[in-house]
C-alpha positions in Angstrom: -1.7 11.4 -26.5 -2.2 8.0 -25.0 -5.3 6.2 -26.2 -6.7 3.5 -23.9 -9.0 1.2 -25.7 -12.4 -0.2 -24.6 -12.2 -4.0 -24.2 -15.3 -5.9 -23.0 -15.0 -8.0 -19.9 -15.7 -11.2 -21.8 -13.2 -10.5 -24.6 -11.1 -13.6 -25.2 -8.0 -11.6 -26.0 -5.7 -10.4 -23.2 -4.8 -6.9 -22.3 -1.4 -7.4 -23.8 -3.0 -8.4 -27.1 -5.2 -5.3 -27.4 -4.4 -2.8 -24.7 -2.4 0.4 -25.0 1.4 -0.2 -24.5 3.0 2.4 -22.2 6.8 2.5 -21.8 7.8 3.9 -18.4 11.3 4.8 -19.5 12.0 8.5 -18.9 15.1 9.0 -16.7 14.5 12.4 -15.2 17.1 12.5 -12.4 20.1 10.5 -13.5 22.2 11.6 -10.5 19.6 10.2 -8.1 19.2 6.7 -9.4 21.5 3.7 -9.8 19.4 1.5 -12.0 16.8 1.7 -14.8 14.8 -1.5 -14.9 12.8 -2.0 -18.0 9.2 -1.0 -17.0 6.0 -1.1 -19.0 2.3 -1.0 -18.6 -0.6 -2.3 -20.8 -3.9 -0.5 -20.3 -7.6 -0.9 -21.3 -11.0 -0.3 -19.8 -14.3 -2.1 -19.9 -16.5 0.9 -19.1 -16.5 0.4 -15.4 -12.9 -0.5 -14.6 -9.5 0.7 -15.7 -7.2 -2.2 -16.1 -3.4 -1.7 -15.8 -1.0 -4.6 -16.3 2.5 -3.5 -15.1 5.6 -5.5 -15.9 9.1 -4.6 -14.4 12.2 -6.5 -15.3 14.7 -6.2 -12.4 17.2 -8.7 -10.9 16.2 -8.1 -7.3 12.8 -6.9 -6.0 12.0 -5.3 -2.7 8.7 -5.6 -0.8 9.0 -4.6 2.9 5.7 -2.8 3.2 2.7 -5.1 3.4 0.0 -2.8 4.7 -2.2 -0.5 2.6 -1.4 3.2 2.9 2.2 2.4 3.9 5.2 3.9 2.1 5.1 1.5 -0.8 7.3 3.8 -3.0 10.2 2.7 -1.0 9.8 -0.8 -2.4 9.7 -2.1 -6.0 6.8 0.1 -6.9 4.6 1.1 -9.9 2.3 4.1 -9.8 -0.5 5.8 -11.8 -1.7 9.4 -11.3 -4.8 10.7 -12.9 -6.6 14.1 -13.2 -10.1 14.2 -14.7 -10.7 17.0 -17.2 -11.7 20.3 -15.7 -10.9 19.0 -12.2 -8.4 20.6 -9.8 -7.9 17.4 -7.9 -5.7 14.5 -9.0 -5.6 10.9 -7.8 -2.5 8.9 -7.0 -2.4 5.1 -6.9 0.9 3.6 -5.8 1.4 -0.1 -5.6 4.4 -2.2 -4.5 5.2 -5.5 -6.2 3.0 -7.5 -3.8 0.0 -5.3 -4.3 -0.1 -3.1 -1.2 -1.5 0.3 -2.2 -1.0 3.9 -1.1 -3.9 5.9 -2.6 -5.1 9.5 -2.2 -6.7 12.4 -4.0 -5.7 16.0 -3.5 -5.4 19.5 -4.9 -1.8 19.9 -3.8 0.7 17.4 -2.5 0.7 18.4 1.2 -3.1 18.0 1.7 -4.1 14.5 0.7 -7.5 12.8 1.2 -6.6 9.2 1.7 -8.7 6.5 0.0 -10.9 4.7 2.5 -10.6 1.1 3.4 -13.9 0.5 1.5 -12.5 2.2 -1.7 -9.2 0.3 -1.5 -11.2 -3.0 -1.2 -12.7 -2.3 -4.6 -9.3 -2.1 -6.3 -8.3 -5.5 -7.8 -4.6 -6.4 -7.5 -3.0 -9.6 -8.8 0.8 -9.7 -8.1 3.0 -12.4 -9.6 5.2 -12.3 -6.5 2.4 -13.1 -4.1 1.1 -10.9 -1.3 3.5 -11.6 1.6 6.2 -9.0 2.4 9.9 -9.8 1.9 13.1 -7.9 2.2 14.6 -8.6 -1.2 14.0 -11.4 -3.7 16.0 -12.5 -6.7 13.7 -12.4 -9.8 14.6 -14.8 -12.6 11.8 -13.2 -14.7 10.1 -9.8 -14.8 7.5 -9.4 -12.1 3.9 -8.3 -13.0 1.0 -6.6 -11.3 -2.5 -6.4 -12.7 -4.4 -3.5 -11.2 -8.1 -3.0 -11.7 -9.3 0.5 -10.6 -13.1 1.3 -10.6 -13.5 4.5 -12.7 -16.1 5.6 -10.2 -13.3 6.2 -7.6 -11.9 8.8 -9.9 -15.3 10.2 -10.9 -14.9 9.2 -14.5 -17.7 8.2 -16.8 -16.1 6.6 -19.9 -19.4 5.5 -21.6 -19.1 8.3 -24.2 -15.3 8.4 -23.9 -13.3 10.6 -21.6 -10.2 12.8 -21.8 -8.0 13.0 -18.7 -4.4 13.8 -17.8 -1.9 11.6 -16.0 1.4 9.9 -15.7 2.8 6.4 -15.0 5.8 5.6 -12.9 8.2 2.9 -11.8 10.3 3.6 -8.7 12.0 2.3 -5.6 13.5 4.9 -3.2 14.9 2.4 -0.6 16.2 -0.4 -2.8 19.9 -1.1 -3.0 19.9 0.6 -6.4 17.1 3.2 -6.3 15.4 4.4 -9.5 12.7 6.9 -10.5 11.2 6.4 -14.0 8.2 8.0 -15.6 6.1 7.7 -18.8 5.8 11.5 -19.4 9.1 13.3 -18.7 9.4 15.5 -15.6 11.6 18.6 -15.5 12.3 19.2 -11.8 15.6 19.4 -9.9 14.7 16.5 -7.6 12.5 13.4 -7.9 8.9 14.5 -7.6 6.0 12.6 -9.2 3.3 14.9 -7.8 3.7 17.5 -10.6 0.5 17.8 -12.6 2.1 20.3 -15.1 4.0 17.3 -16.5 1.0 15.0 -16.9 0.3 13.7 -20.4 -3.0 13.6 -22.2 -5.0 10.3 -22.0 -8.1 9.4 -23.9 -10.4 6.6 -22.9 -12.2 5.1 -25.8 -16.0 5.4 -25.8 -18.1 2.3 -25.5 -19.5 1.3 -28.9 -23.3 1.3 -29.0 -23.4 -2.5 -29.3 -21.1 -2.8 -26.3 -18.5 -4.6 -28.4 -16.1 -3.8 -31.2 
């Protein structure tokens, strides 16, 4: 089980200091990928927002898609999928390295309900590589993306704690060296992140009565 801690908004320590550390390192389709960049995520929540700091160490990044709801998984991309407890629907949040997002919720993959422009506007994105598209870029250091997703979008109330299911991914289907990595392993013949049966259990810590630790 992954336990995501509650950290107040005004906490002086960073998400890296106190957040859950998620290694996105499962190679599920070795024949389909030509690279395995070191990928990780640090996670916490403040009661209203789920904060995810992704870090991917790859020599060359790709960011062709600059519009929201574009095929960002073709680029250097990180993703988080969540399914609330006792809910048939799951939410997919996909971000390329410049923060463009492709987001939906659905019961099954072929029938998505796309996030609205208003919902997307509430998702904070802070990319280390800026927000302008580019073909390929040499990265001397790992690139990072801080994502802040309002829990209300997913329909989660974490005040008393919450148990959900989900998975985290790092991928790029159109880069010179494609890759498809996950946190929780996936046992399918071909790359497919939309498989809820392989989601892992995630627990959001309850907010202490005082609102602080």
